[in-house]
C-alpha angles and dihedrals in degrees: 000000000000088000091298121134117260119272095244121069128206118239114294098182124185125328118267120255120226120209119175093345092307118118114226114199115213119225114263118260094203134034118268093250095054115126134172092260095046092054091057093042092053095053092041092050090052089056096041099043121075111255097225138240092302090065093047093049094043098048089045090056095043093047091048090053092047089051090052091053089050090056089048090053091052089050092051094047093048095043105032136249091282086092088074124083092250112128137147122318092015095060092153109055136157097326092065091041089056094044094054092044095053094043089053090053093046095050093051098056099060091035089058092050092047099044093046090049092052091045090049095236102170093195089069090070094085100042105032094090093055089045092054091044093052090048094055095044091048092053089048089051093047096045089068093071103058089041089061095034092066087075098214101061092177087065094053093112088071084079090071127072101261101135097167091069104026093047092220142055122252117252098253089183090074121097091223089061089047085058092055094053094040100048093044091047092049094048091050095048092044090055092051091048093049096047094044089055091055100049096088088046092052087055091053091051088048089064099042098044117102102183111089097224096048092044090055090047094053089046091056094046092048091056092219093304111184103177095234123166091250094049091051090048092054091038096053093047094048093044090051092049089051092051090050090051095047096050098066089029092062092045091050094046096056088041088056091049089052087054089066086073104024093054091063125081093230116130110250091026106053098087136126092213093070100092096056089036092057092043095054090045091052093053090046092049093043093055089047092051091048092053091046087056101038101045095059091039089058091050096045095041107044095188090067089067087071091063104025106054130187086260089066091052089046092054092051089048090057091051089050091051093049098046090043088056091048091051089051091051090051091054092053090048091051091054093045092050092052091051095043092049091069087212108142093206093051091045092051092048090060096040087052089057092050101040105013130101091281095051091121090064093051095049093043091051090051092050095047097044106034112016103038095052090056087074086070088078084081108084093209090060093050091053093045106091095201094048092047092047093053091050092048090049091052088051091056090048088048093051092052089048089050091059090046090054093047096047110026101035094045090052106039093073113042132168094289111067092199091068096050114124141155116258112232116186117224125228090262091059091053094044090052092052096043088046092054087055089050092050090048095050091044093054091047094050090050089050092054091049105045107021134055104269094193126050100243099190092049093050090049089062087069088061093051112112113242118241115194122209090218094058103045140035086227094119096049107076098199095045092044092052093050098040093050091063099032110143092014105081095157093058091049090049094049089052096052092045091050090056095050106032125088120238122223092219121089113294118241090226090071089070101095093194092054115110100173148317118265131204129188121212127198097226139021091243094059091044093054095045091050090051093051093049091051089053090053089051089055103257113145109162102074138104136206123223127202135166091229137022125257132170097248092055095069091044094051098046128073104299109249127177111227118226094193095099090051091051089050089053091048092050092049090050092050089051091048094051091046090053090048090052091048098050091041088055092055096039109041127069118239107290111237094215090059097052094088095039105049129059117249092255094055093042090055089064088080100084109152117207121211109208123183092331093296119148117267095252106040100173101190092059090051096054092092092055093047092049098045094048092046093049092046097053091039087057091050085051090054095047098044091039089061093048092047099042094040089050092232126165088067103124095183126054129163087242090069087068092055109098096207094054094042089056101043108002096113094018114058107322130115114202139183118198121192111198123226091239093068109114091227094049110130145141093272092065092098088059094049091047093049092051088051090059105268113158093202137014124195139169114244116213126210 
């Protein structure tokens, strides 16, 4: 229209790499017919179209299994944990095996999303939402087991620092207390990260939804998101901060879980290799679980094949191969360390794994985690969904067996041979584990049915046409303004005069109900060029709107400094100081100089704990507490910083009454809105915007 390019763009894909003068084309991450509108339509159709009988039958089965597990939990709590197979010397049985297994799966999902975001891996855009969902659901499934394992569930609040009621502080030097802080922090930050990633997609669904109830629901969940350039600036910075916080947080959490074992002096557990060992295993198991979920989902929901291509499966297969090789290397190092230590007890612990009564578990673990992934060197296997699914499923089985080997085999033969016995799980043990799988599958099926399973706005960035600085004066405002009208001095002169001259006709500013003047552009390039020219003409009160973020958007719009990073810093500082106050209260004796200043109730907060003859303030053992609380409050700063700086929670905006924006604002439209408060706002603005390439100009009422 008017000589402008069409609104929809063909697939651009990733930029080519050049090695030694040879251009290497990267495989496409979207089909050639993909457009901005088709991406939104695919995700919306998945949510608005009935899933089919397979979904009903599967969720009925998984929900039934989860309910059976819930009844088993009620039975365990009412009867006691003696109904488990736990017995001396195996005092930690299947529940802890299941807990560590699920926590490993849960940590990997968000870690994958965060690390791939920081490393700018574009192929993550289609699979990160499913990875984050699986992480949260896995942590929810795993949290069941320690909650039951404490024995007296009604005393669970003793795990939290409530000294007035408990009468004593918790021992924050203990690895088990590190687990409480770490897992709860991780779950909270993951939920914030997951929800934050869905806010723009909720806004897209708000526009496309036709049913009134769902439309209101999406409007509430989107928090009044508009997709303006300033909102995208704050959003990207906060989202990046959260990813930066999550990456070390996840690694630390599984390291702290490993300290439950490594901090003991038990052969088979007392090893400094455990933190990286558990971390690598978590990433390996996480990729395997995502493949186990995505491959059947693509087969059962055909529309997902338009956004999740074989190349995405291939990339995850490569990661599975790499992490599986690392896990195999760790197994060899662990065996070598036991032999090299010359400790007879350590050597026997590993010989017992290899030749003892549970030898089948060790060799099965070795095959599933180290040998089976080596078949992924073959490209045909990586691109074969069934083969890759089987290998990923074996990897999940192997990761559960790894926890079984570490916990059960290390415990069932202790230092006293007369107490050796074979661990036999009971039916309740089996039901709880199978029930946790049912809960996980149920939550994931509900996610597929009711929430956007693919990050629409992130996938749309793959369709964005690339604009190189070296090929255009787009990024130089003065040169852009001059070159765009080179050879056409009259047109340039008319535009400048139109912006500065007063019109005899009635001024738009006299319309009291007018909020702004809105213009729609057919491409992001035209939008940004128009914005930069308006800035050169002196306009300042205008905003750009796009359904996805791109680098040029923030440069073209009104330059605003984001305070999100400062709010993150403030939040992290508050968390650090709170942790310092907490560990000081449980470490220092009652200060004499405060006895006359503080009330007795506040003074009683100082309750030093003497643990194993250690000094009152043993800083290394408090590092986990410092780190977790700092990360938690910094994440709160990122989340609420985006909401505050982006001016969200405004559920009404004049743009919602603009038909053009309501139809395409978060779908495939690019808009420029000049507010009435701009000093240069006048009746000749429609002419200026049309000359800048606008395909439609409308008045926006309050």
